Structure formats: structure tokens, C-alpha cells
C-alpha positions as MATLAB code, in Angstrom:
seq = 'MVFLMAVPQASAQRSGLSFIRDAEIEHTLRSYATPLFDAAGLNGNDVAIYIINNRALNAFVAGGQRLFIFTGLLERVDNPGQLKGVIAHETGHIAGGHLARTQDALENASIKAILGYILGAAAIVAGGGQAGSAIILGAQDTATKSFLQYSRTQESSADQAAISYLESTGQSGRGMVDFLDILGSAENRAYGNIPTYYRSHPISSERVAALKRRVESSPYKDVPDTPAEIDELKRIQAKLFGYTRALAKTLKKYPPEDQSVYGRYARAIGYFRYPDMNKALTEIDSLLQEFPDDPYFHELKGQALYENGDVYGALPSLETAIALAPDEPLILTLYGTVLNATGQVADSEKAIAVLLESLSYEVNNGTTWDQLATAYSRTGKTGLLAMASAERSLLQGNLQKAIFHAKRAQDFFAPGTPNNLRAEDIITIAGQELRRRQ';
ca = [
     -30.576   47.574   -9.336;
     -28.957   50.794   -8.188;
     -25.220   51.473   -7.939;
     -24.485   53.760   -5.016;
     -21.729   55.783   -3.418;
     -18.527   55.201   -5.321;
     -15.662   56.235   -3.056;
     -14.195   59.498   -4.360;
     -10.518   58.563   -4.190;
      -8.881   57.734   -7.490;
      -7.738   54.388   -6.136;
     -11.321   53.490   -5.310;
     -12.417   54.372   -8.798;
      -9.722   52.144  -10.266;
     -10.922   49.318   -8.047;
     -14.540   49.776   -9.073;
     -15.513   50.141   -5.434;
     -19.147   51.090   -5.001;
     -22.243   49.718   -3.348;
     -25.101   47.923   -5.057;
     -28.687   48.131   -3.852;
     -31.139   45.621   -5.270;
     -34.400   44.462   -3.721;
     -34.190   40.865   -4.924;
     -30.538   40.317   -4.029;
     -30.971   41.851   -0.596;
     -34.125   39.778   -0.022;
     -32.260   36.581   -0.919;
     -29.293   37.387    1.311;
     -31.637   38.220    4.173;
     -33.514   34.939    3.710;
     -30.205   33.072    4.077;
     -28.840   35.243    6.878;
     -31.756   35.909    9.221;
     -32.017   32.359   10.643;
     -28.258   32.415   11.256;
     -28.419   35.804   12.965;
     -31.235   34.506   15.169;
     -29.238   31.378   16.032;
     -26.317   33.601   17.087;
     -28.571   35.596   19.398;
     -28.392   38.689   17.193;
     -31.294   40.902   16.240;
     -31.362   40.518   12.460;
     -32.810   44.009   12.078;
     -29.681   45.420   13.697;
     -27.274   43.706   11.278;
     -26.790   45.737    8.099;
     -25.787   43.900    4.926;
     -23.860   45.802    2.229;
     -23.041   44.537   -1.255;
     -19.765   45.889   -2.662;
     -19.470   46.003   -6.446;
     -16.056   44.431   -6.836;
     -14.923   41.070   -8.191;
     -12.706   40.300   -5.230;
     -13.493   37.040   -3.490;
     -14.172   38.621   -0.123;
     -16.546   39.271    2.748;
     -15.953   40.821    6.162;
     -17.558   42.512    9.128;
     -16.651   46.013   10.292;
     -17.940   48.904   12.340;
     -20.135   46.867   14.641;
     -22.908   44.766   13.145;
     -22.162   45.496    9.489;
     -21.633   42.649    7.040;
     -19.961   43.460    3.715;
     -20.169   40.981    0.824;
     -18.338   41.452   -2.473;
     -20.080   40.657   -5.749;
     -17.074   38.511   -6.666;
     -17.934   36.161   -3.829;
     -21.632   36.062   -4.760;
     -20.732   35.126   -8.316;
     -18.124   32.530   -7.342;
     -20.027   30.345   -4.878;
     -21.372   27.184   -6.459;
     -24.384   26.640   -4.250;
     -26.391   28.250   -1.429;
     -24.634   26.122    1.195;
     -21.313   27.776    0.394;
     -22.799   31.263    0.642;
     -24.619   30.428    3.866;
     -21.350   29.031    5.208;
     -19.621   32.363    4.575;
     -22.494   34.287    6.171;
     -22.493   31.934    9.175;
     -18.728   32.364    9.552;
     -18.941   36.157    9.431;
     -21.820   36.005   11.897;
     -19.405   34.152   14.179;
     -17.021   37.098   13.948;
     -19.827   39.516   14.875;
     -21.053   37.437   17.801;
     -17.471   36.828   18.951;
     -16.545   40.507   18.941;
     -13.444   39.894   16.827;
     -11.255   42.712   15.536;
     -12.126   44.678   18.663;
      -9.585   47.463   18.140;
     -10.662   48.366   14.658;
     -14.298   47.678   15.462;
     -14.134   50.281   18.225;
     -12.562   52.768   15.840;
     -15.169   52.097   13.175;
     -18.236   51.644   15.350;
     -19.637   55.045   14.418;
     -17.771   55.469   11.153;
     -19.625   56.290    7.966;
     -19.754   53.730    5.187;
     -17.449   55.958    3.123;
     -14.938   55.921    5.957;
     -15.085   52.137    6.173;
     -14.446   51.876    2.437;
     -11.478   54.159    2.955;
     -10.116   51.697    5.493;
     -10.641   48.866    3.018;
      -8.654   50.718    0.372;
      -5.884   51.529    2.808;
      -5.689   47.938    4.019;
      -5.606   46.795    0.392;
      -2.713   49.127   -0.395;
      -0.750   47.881    2.607;
      -1.381   44.223    1.735;
      -0.148   44.991   -1.786;
       3.033   46.489   -0.345;
       2.125   50.156   -0.513;
       2.151   50.908    3.186;
       2.809   54.624    2.720;
       0.006   54.953    0.191;
      -2.321   52.956    2.430;
      -1.610   55.177    5.386;
      -2.320   58.211    3.247;
      -5.701   56.787    2.267;
      -6.693   56.055    5.837;
      -6.344   59.572    7.158;
      -5.720   59.709   10.873;
      -5.711   55.938   11.363;
      -3.172   54.338   13.659;
      -0.665   52.172   11.821;
      -1.305   49.112   13.979;
      -5.055   49.364   13.520;
      -4.585   49.856    9.792;
      -2.404   46.785    9.410;
      -4.769   44.637   11.471;
      -7.896   45.749    9.668;
      -9.563   42.764    7.984;
      -6.804   40.497    9.331;
      -8.265   37.779   11.538;
      -6.090   35.487   13.653;
      -6.142   31.727   13.161;
      -7.685   31.381   16.611;
     -10.496   33.754   15.681;
     -11.000   31.950   12.383;
     -11.354   28.593   14.095;
     -13.686   30.107   16.657;
     -15.862   31.619   13.913;
     -15.851   28.270   12.072;
     -17.110   26.366   15.102;
     -19.713   29.019   15.855;
     -20.855   28.910   12.222;
     -21.377   25.142   12.343;
     -23.393   25.573   15.539;
     -25.609   28.157   13.856;
     -26.098   25.932   10.814;
     -26.890   22.907   12.968;
     -29.395   24.827   15.078;
     -31.217   25.769   11.865;
     -31.064   22.225   10.486;
     -28.565   22.998    7.738;
     -25.400   21.303    6.506;
     -21.939   22.756    6.972;
     -20.512   21.021    3.912;
     -20.700   24.284    2.007;
     -18.128   25.821    4.346;
     -15.664   23.001    3.657;
     -16.286   23.211   -0.082;
     -15.711   26.959    0.002;
     -12.286   26.469    1.554;
     -11.372   24.427   -1.532;
     -12.460   27.337   -3.717;
     -10.321   29.684   -1.630;
      -7.306   27.454   -2.040;
      -7.640   27.406   -5.818;
      -8.173   31.166   -5.890;
      -5.277   32.121   -3.611;
      -2.798   32.884   -6.369;
      -5.215   34.645   -8.664;
      -5.387   38.413   -9.044;
      -8.554   40.068   -7.742;
      -7.694   43.714   -8.263;
      -6.433   45.826   -5.390;
      -8.715   44.366   -2.732;
      -7.259   41.622   -0.511;
      -8.959   38.300   -1.128;
     -10.937   36.395    1.454;
      -8.071   33.916    1.618;
      -5.554   36.580    2.612;
      -7.785   38.281    5.191;
      -9.027   34.988    6.675;
      -5.912   32.831    7.243;
      -6.425   29.131    6.641;
      -4.377   26.420    8.342;
      -4.461   22.667    7.859;
      -5.475   22.285   11.509;
      -8.392   24.645   11.011;
      -9.590   22.771    7.930;
      -9.259   19.410    9.667;
     -11.215   20.603   12.703;
     -13.927   22.007   10.494;
     -14.224   18.776    8.508;
     -14.442   16.693   11.688;
     -17.209   18.913   13.020;
     -19.155   18.774    9.766;
     -18.856   15.000    9.437;
     -20.163   14.519   12.983;
     -23.215   16.694   12.374;
     -26.596   14.991   11.977;
     -27.372   17.555    9.277;
     -24.264   16.961    7.160;
     -26.240   15.528    4.237;
     -29.135   18.006    4.268;
     -29.275   19.428    0.728;
     -30.053   22.962   -0.375;
     -33.697   23.353   -1.272;
     -34.671   23.821   -4.937;
     -36.000   27.279   -4.060;
     -32.663   28.320   -2.546;
     -30.747   27.050   -5.569;
     -33.084   28.976   -7.867;
     -32.662   32.173   -5.822;
     -28.880   31.980   -5.995;
     -28.808   31.305   -9.737;
     -31.135   34.236  -10.294;
     -29.048   36.732   -8.385;
     -25.883   35.468  -10.086;
     -27.471   35.956  -13.509;
     -28.726   39.369  -12.439;
     -25.319   40.488  -11.221;
     -23.686   39.309  -14.426;
     -26.176   41.179  -16.604;
     -25.732   44.401  -14.655;
     -21.962   44.354  -14.227;
     -20.735   42.979  -17.568;
     -20.819   44.278  -21.116;
     -23.583   42.869  -23.317;
     -21.111   40.832  -25.371;
     -19.898   39.019  -22.252;
     -23.440   38.451  -21.068;
     -24.398   36.910  -24.419;
     -21.320   34.695  -24.324;
     -22.199   33.307  -20.902;
     -25.963   33.277  -21.523;
     -26.389   32.798  -25.307;
     -29.835   33.214  -26.929;
     -30.297   29.464  -27.174;
     -30.205   29.329  -23.353;
     -33.897   29.608  -22.577;
     -33.548   29.019  -18.855;
     -34.990   31.576  -16.480;
     -31.453   32.676  -15.633;
     -30.392   33.053  -19.258;
     -33.411   35.152  -20.145;
     -32.997   37.220  -16.980;
     -29.349   38.052  -17.658;
     -29.994   38.861  -21.330;
     -32.986   41.056  -20.508;
     -30.800   43.153  -18.226;
     -27.937   43.235  -20.711;
     -30.218   44.283  -23.557;
     -31.937   47.123  -21.684;
     -28.590   48.495  -20.515;
     -27.143   48.341  -24.043;
     -29.855   49.589  -24.907;
     -31.941   47.352  -27.157;
     -35.402   47.658  -25.693;
     -37.131   45.467  -28.258;
     -34.996   42.479  -27.327;
     -35.104   43.382  -23.642;
     -38.895   43.476  -23.577;
     -39.107   40.213  -25.489;
     -37.058   38.497  -22.802;
     -38.859   40.193  -19.909;
     -42.313   39.497  -21.295;
     -41.424   35.831  -21.750;
     -40.496   35.701  -18.060;
     -43.687   37.480  -17.033;
     -45.794   35.145  -19.133;
     -44.295   32.215  -17.253;
     -44.162   33.928  -13.845;
     -46.925   36.577  -13.758;
     -46.738   36.930   -9.969;
     -43.011   37.563   -9.700;
     -42.521   41.115   -8.350;
     -38.885   41.350   -9.429;
     -39.653   40.681  -13.092;
     -42.294   43.425  -12.979;
     -39.766   45.689  -11.248;
     -37.232   44.985  -13.994;
     -39.721   45.891  -16.711;
     -40.597   49.143  -14.963;
     -36.948   50.033  -14.432;
     -36.024   49.222  -18.029;
     -38.839   51.354  -19.435;
     -38.149   54.249  -17.065;
     -34.405   54.311  -17.663;
     -35.015   54.279  -21.397;
     -37.384   57.250  -21.317;
     -40.858   55.669  -21.127;
     -41.998   57.114  -17.801;
     -45.706   56.445  -18.204;
     -45.080   52.983  -19.602;
     -43.097   52.091  -16.477;
     -45.858   52.926  -13.999;
     -48.166   49.893  -14.511;
     -45.285   47.451  -14.059;
     -44.137   49.138  -10.858;
     -47.688   49.327   -9.532;
     -47.942   45.563  -10.012;
     -44.537   45.025   -8.418;
     -45.470   46.836   -5.198;
     -48.836   45.097   -5.099;
     -46.966   41.779   -5.152;
     -44.184   42.930   -2.782;
     -45.629   45.782   -0.709;
     -42.845   45.686    1.889;
     -39.881   46.158   -0.489;
     -38.621   49.710    0.194;
     -36.379   49.867   -2.894;
     -39.267   49.069   -5.221;
     -41.438   51.622   -3.437;
     -38.710   54.250   -3.847;
     -38.353   53.462   -7.554;
     -42.111   53.768   -7.984;
     -42.103   57.118   -6.165;
     -39.213   58.287   -8.344;
     -41.098   57.442  -11.538;
     -44.242   59.158  -10.253;
     -42.179   62.302   -9.661;
     -40.716   61.990  -13.159;
     -44.092   62.550  -14.833;
     -43.965   66.194  -13.733;
     -47.615   66.094  -12.715;
     -48.604   67.504   -9.317;
     -51.174   64.750   -8.799;
     -48.505   62.111   -9.343;
     -46.167   63.829   -6.886;
     -48.987   63.831   -4.332;
     -49.244   60.090   -4.851;
     -45.459   59.794   -4.661;
     -45.476   61.312   -1.168;
     -47.569   58.463    0.217;
     -45.458   55.864   -1.603;
     -42.151   57.337   -0.417;
     -43.338   57.672    3.172;
     -44.294   53.997    3.030;
     -40.778   53.201    1.823;
     -39.275   55.175    4.701;
     -41.402   53.230    7.182;
     -39.330   50.174    6.188;
     -35.963   51.893    5.630;
     -35.632   55.330    7.159;
     -31.953   55.870    6.293;
     -32.214   55.858    2.499;
     -30.956   59.204    1.197;
     -32.442   58.597   -2.265;
     -35.912   58.232   -0.756;
     -35.547   61.458    1.213;
     -34.292   63.196   -1.931;
     -37.341   62.086   -3.920;
     -39.621   63.032   -1.046;
     -38.100   66.508   -1.053;
     -38.845   66.726   -4.784;
     -42.443   65.662   -4.213;
     -42.917   68.190   -1.412;
     -41.439   70.907   -3.625;
     -43.779   70.066   -6.494;
     -46.804   70.144   -4.214;
     -45.889   73.369   -2.422;
     -45.277   71.827    1.021;
     -42.407   74.138    1.944;
     -41.987   73.151    5.585;
     -41.951   69.443    4.785;
     -39.548   70.150    1.917;
     -37.143   71.693    4.425;
     -37.507   68.684    6.736;
     -36.860   66.165    3.954;
     -33.877   68.211    2.770;
     -32.466   68.241    6.299;
     -32.831   64.458    6.597;
     -31.204   63.923    3.202;
     -28.314   66.259    3.996;
     -27.684   64.579    7.354;
     -27.518   61.139    5.708;
     -25.165   62.468    3.039;
     -22.865   63.996    5.659;
     -23.575   67.577    4.511;
     -23.821   68.772    8.077;
     -23.961   72.522    7.479;
     -26.776   72.029    4.969;
     -28.581   69.746    7.396;
     -28.491   72.444   10.068;
     -29.590   75.106    7.571;
     -32.612   73.123    6.365;
     -33.569   72.019    9.895;
     -33.543   75.604   11.167;
     -35.615   76.625    8.170;
     -38.098   73.844    8.913;
     -38.535   75.100   12.489;
     -40.072   78.272   11.076;
     -42.990   76.191    9.784;
     -43.714   73.955   12.770;
     -44.698   75.046   16.251;
     -42.417   74.218   19.189;
     -43.170   70.822   20.663;
     -44.613   69.369   17.462;
     -42.991   66.195   16.088;
     -41.427   67.936   13.077;
     -40.034   70.766   15.204;
     -38.548   68.283   17.667;
     -37.031   66.220   14.865;
     -35.521   69.366   13.353;
     -33.960   70.131   16.744;
     -32.559   66.585   16.854;
     -30.965   67.053   13.422;
     -29.410   70.358   14.492;
     -27.980   68.698   17.616;
     -26.660   65.605   15.821;
     -25.087   67.612   12.999;
     -23.589   70.109   15.432;
     -22.034   67.386   17.571;
     -20.503   65.754   14.515;
     -19.090   69.065   13.295;
     -17.453   69.662   16.681;
     -16.074   66.129   16.708;
     -14.411   66.716   13.328;
     -12.672   69.897   14.487;
];
């Protein structure tokens, strides 16, 4: 698991607002979401899913086809049906084009800018309108106040659409109804400075009644979650807990006598972060003995060893992980990172192929471009180093650096070649954005 891009404002830091990237969690969310996206007529590849590291009970869509899910919601749902109900509902908002005003404003906004809007909306909901407006620089007051605020009509529309998506995929909508009960019990609880799902998604008795009637009339109302789906959810909940809580809290929730897969998983993560590698490896190896073909357990072992200084020890585990899950870009990037960390030119040569494979699945990962730049530097590929640096800088929003590196790259590649043309594209894109900001 990788924590990414904490928002620089002090208020964001107090809220613990950052993104989480994790291959297993993202895979699970995609497995739940993709059939629903397809049912809504959306191209699943065009819908980005972001996981926000915050314990608020919230999820929303913003900036076009971007779905944001808070870790607090992932940890709070009791079963996959509830989580799929939330995803189906948010898919209804995407397909319905709700929040049009703010969506238009955020369509091309960076993820950092969207998080800024979240913080500003949170401050306004909490009563700090002036502070919220200061956070959302340049935003119109009406757009700010309406951000993340859906109307009851839109909520009901998204509910009905969600049930249609669930029915078309042969799934029950009971989870949606059950989740409304969770929201009701959570309404008066404090979830930090981020508005809860309840506040941003108004619930009326009429809406609940209509939803219940629709669910009860569905031929799929009694279809249960599959054992595999239940296992996936419990795993990602244990994983999140191990990564985001202190070891003492992890051991309280998952004590050593809990020998379930989820207990061992959470403790393994807690131990390696502490760090207590002996105990961590004991837990991980017990999981691998039982599940030798699980790529995410191999990934965890490689990550734990690497982050605790055993670079060479991490490589075999990561090699096995990518053999078992060759299309997971985050695991490929981690493997490339560890290859670079050996300091050996031959390993950096190998890292280039691995990182390029990762980019073939996810081209907009700045970490991958950064590691690719390192590998090109180690192997003396100066022109490709400049190209990778330009790509990384563009993704990071360092527009002047992007232009600098792209112009430098053009010195190494003849006009009309793919790299020269891509460098020209970067110069144009970065230049247009700089002019827009003026």
C-alpha cells in the first residue's frame, strides 16, 4: 500500500486527507464496480476510482467520471452488498450528470484542486464559510456551497438508477437499504472535518420508502453476496486497519489468538510497520503456506522486506507476485522500484522493461515515471531520461520543468520520431496550462 499526495494546506493535514493506492483494494473495488458501470452504459476504463485516507463515512463523484471513496466508508460497511449499493448509487450520479455546475468547473481540475474543494466545502458545512472560501481559491460562492450537496430529487433518481444497475447484473439492492440504516445511526457522530455521506446525500422518509418498495419488488432481492466477495471485503478491511492504525489498536481488534486469514493479514501489516519483522514474517509465511498462489501476500512480503532494508530479499517475493498477477501496475512499479534500489546497472536495465510494462496499464502514474527516470539515468540513456522527467513533471504539475525536460529531450530525437512528437505535445500542453493560469 502506498499513501499519496497529502494536500499541502494545514487543514488538510489535520484532516489526514491523502490518497491511498493499493493493488488489492483497487482490484476489489473494480470487481464490484465494473459490472455496474457497464450496466449504466459507462466505459469502466474511463471512470477513475480514488481512495481517500480519511475516516469520514463518505463517497462522492466530482470532476467528470471520478469516484472518490473514503476509507471510513470501506471500513464501516458490513457486507459487499452495502458497498456495491453505494457504488451503484454514485454511478447513478455520474450517469445522471448531477452537480452539473460544479462538475463543469472541476471537469479538468487536478486531483489536488478537487481535494481543495472538498476541504472548502467541509469548512462551510462546519460553519466556517469565510475559511472555506479562502481554501477554495477563485471558486464562486454558490458553486462552493453546492459542492457535494445533492438534491433529494437527484438522490431518489440515483437510487432508482442504482437498483436498475443491480437488477441488470442479477444482484440484490438490500445492501442499499441497510446502508441507509447505518447512515441514520452515524448522523450525529463526529467524523472529523469532512462532511459525512448523510449530510452530503440528504435522506427523506419518502426516498427511503420508495427505495424499499423497489427493492422488495425485485426478483433479485434475496440474492446473497458470494463467499468470494465477502472474503475480499474482509481482507481489504483488515488491510486498511493494519495500515492506518497503530499496532496496539490492530492487536486489540485482531488479537494473536485470531488465526483467521484477516487477523493474520492485519497483524502482519501492523508488525512490519512497527517494525517487528520476525513476527511480521511469521504471519506472512503462515498465509503463504496456506495460499501459495496469492499475489497480494507475496507482494506484502516483498514490500515488508524492502521497506525494512532487505532489498535483495524482497526481489523473489515480488517476482512471484508479478508472475501471479502480471497485469497489476502497482506491483510492477514496486518491483521496478526495488530493482532500482539494488544500485546495480543490470537490475536497472531490467527495471526499465518492468516499469514500461506498468505504464502500458497505467500511463499516468508519476511514481512509475520517476522510477523510470532513475533507471534511464543509471543506464546512461540521457534522452529517455529527459523524456521520463518531462512526463513526471507534467503529471506533478511542474509545468516549467516539464517544458525544460521536453525541450532537452528534443535534442536527442530526430524531428518526426515518436519521442520528439511526444516532447512537442508536452511542451504544448504545459504551455497552454501556464497561459490558462495567468
